[in-house]
C-alpha positions in Angstrom: 9.3 -12.0 -200.8 13.5 -12.6 -200.8 13.2 -14.4 -204.0 11.6 -11.8 -205.8 13.8 -9.3 -203.6 16.8 -11.4 -205.6 15.5 -12.0 -209.0 14.5 -8.4 -209.0 18.0 -7.5 -207.9 19.1 -10.2 -210.9 17.6 -8.4 -213.9 19.1 -4.9 -212.6 22.4 -5.8 -212.4 22.3 -7.1 -215.9 20.8 -4.1 -217.0 23.5 -2.1 -214.6 26.3 -4.2 -216.5 25.1 -3.9 -220.4 24.4 0.4 -219.5 28.5 1.4 -217.6 30.9 1.0 -220.3 34.6 0.7 -219.5 34.0 -2.0 -216.4 35.6 -5.1 -218.6 38.9 -5.6 -219.5 38.0 -7.1 -223.1 35.2 -6.4 -224.6 32.2 -8.4 -224.5 33.4 -10.2 -220.4 31.1 -10.7 -218.4 31.9 -10.1 -214.9 29.2 -11.0 -211.8 28.2 -7.3 -210.1 29.3 -7.0 -206.6 25.7 -6.3 -204.4 24.9 -5.9 -200.9 21.7 -5.9 -199.3 19.7 -6.2 -196.3 16.6 -7.5 -197.6 14.1 -6.7 -194.4 15.2 -3.3 -194.8 14.7 -3.3 -199.1 17.8 -2.2 -199.4 20.5 -3.4 -201.9 23.6 -1.4 -203.1 25.2 -2.4 -206.5 28.3 -2.0 -208.4 30.2 -3.2 -211.6 33.6 -4.8 -210.2 36.2 -2.0 -211.4 33.2 0.9 -211.0 33.3 4.2 -209.6 30.2 4.2 -208.5 28.0 2.0 -206.2 23.6 2.5 -206.5 22.0 2.4 -203.5 18.1 1.3 -204.7 14.6 0.5 -202.6 13.3 -2.2 -203.6 9.8 -3.9 -202.0 6.7 -5.7 -203.8 7.9 -5.3 -206.7 8.9 -2.1 -207.8 12.6 -0.4 -207.2 13.9 2.9 -206.6 17.1 4.1 -207.2 17.9 6.3 -203.9 21.0 7.5 -204.7 24.4 7.2 -206.7 27.7 7.2 -204.4 30.4 7.8 -207.0 34.2 7.6 -205.4 37.1 9.4 -205.6 38.5 9.9 -209.2 40.6 7.3 -209.5 38.9 4.1 -206.5 37.5 1.5 -208.1 34.9 -0.1 -206.4 35.9 -4.5 -204.7 33.9 -5.6 -202.0 30.9 -3.8 -199.9 28.7 -4.3 -196.9 25.2 -2.4 -196.4 23.8 -2.8 -191.7 20.9 -4.8 -191.7 19.0 -2.0 -191.3 20.3 -0.7 -194.5 21.4 2.8 -193.5 25.3 2.3 -193.6 28.2 1.1 -196.3 31.5 -0.1 -196.3 32.9 0.3 -199.9 36.3 -1.6 -200.6 38.6 -0.2 -203.3 42.0 -1.5 -204.0 43.4 1.6 -202.0 41.1 2.0 -199.5 37.7 0.9 -197.5 35.0 4.6 -197.5 31.8 4.8 -195.5 28.8 6.0 -195.2 25.8 6.4 -194.3 22.7 7.5 -195.6 21.2 11.4 -194.1 24.4 13.0 -194.7 25.8 10.2 -197.7 29.4 12.2 -196.6 32.2 8.9 -198.0 34.8 9.0 -195.6 38.0 7.3 -196.0 37.2 4.7 -193.2 41.4 5.4 -191.7 39.9 8.9 -190.9 37.2 7.4 -189.4 39.4 5.6 -187.3 41.6 8.9 -186.4 38.2 10.7 -185.6 37.1 7.9 -182.6 41.0 8.1 -181.6 40.3 11.8 -181.1 37.5 11.9 -179.1 38.4 9.6 -176.8 41.3 11.6 -176.1 39.4 14.4 -175.9 41.2 16.1 -178.8 38.2 16.6 -181.2 
């Protein structure tokens, strides 16, 4: 099952890379996509290196469904990402900031803002 998931991910990555304009520095140059997976949950997040969009997919039993496109703020580009084991939480790294987003609310939050919110809650100032 995992090899099938990886195969579909690779096919999707090739399709994504060929359809996204302006993601490579020179025409015809292929860069590896950035992929984060939660295989047991069937969740995959994929983005072209330097893109401002992350695609969240559900992939199981040979089919793949787009769950959500996550768009970063203007000027931010994906450099790395991670997904929780249950596939519900994502961290997206850019050159300047890291962002957290969770399924359900789908609200993109800078990690620094989350740390300040937790600090305020701990001190009773929320």
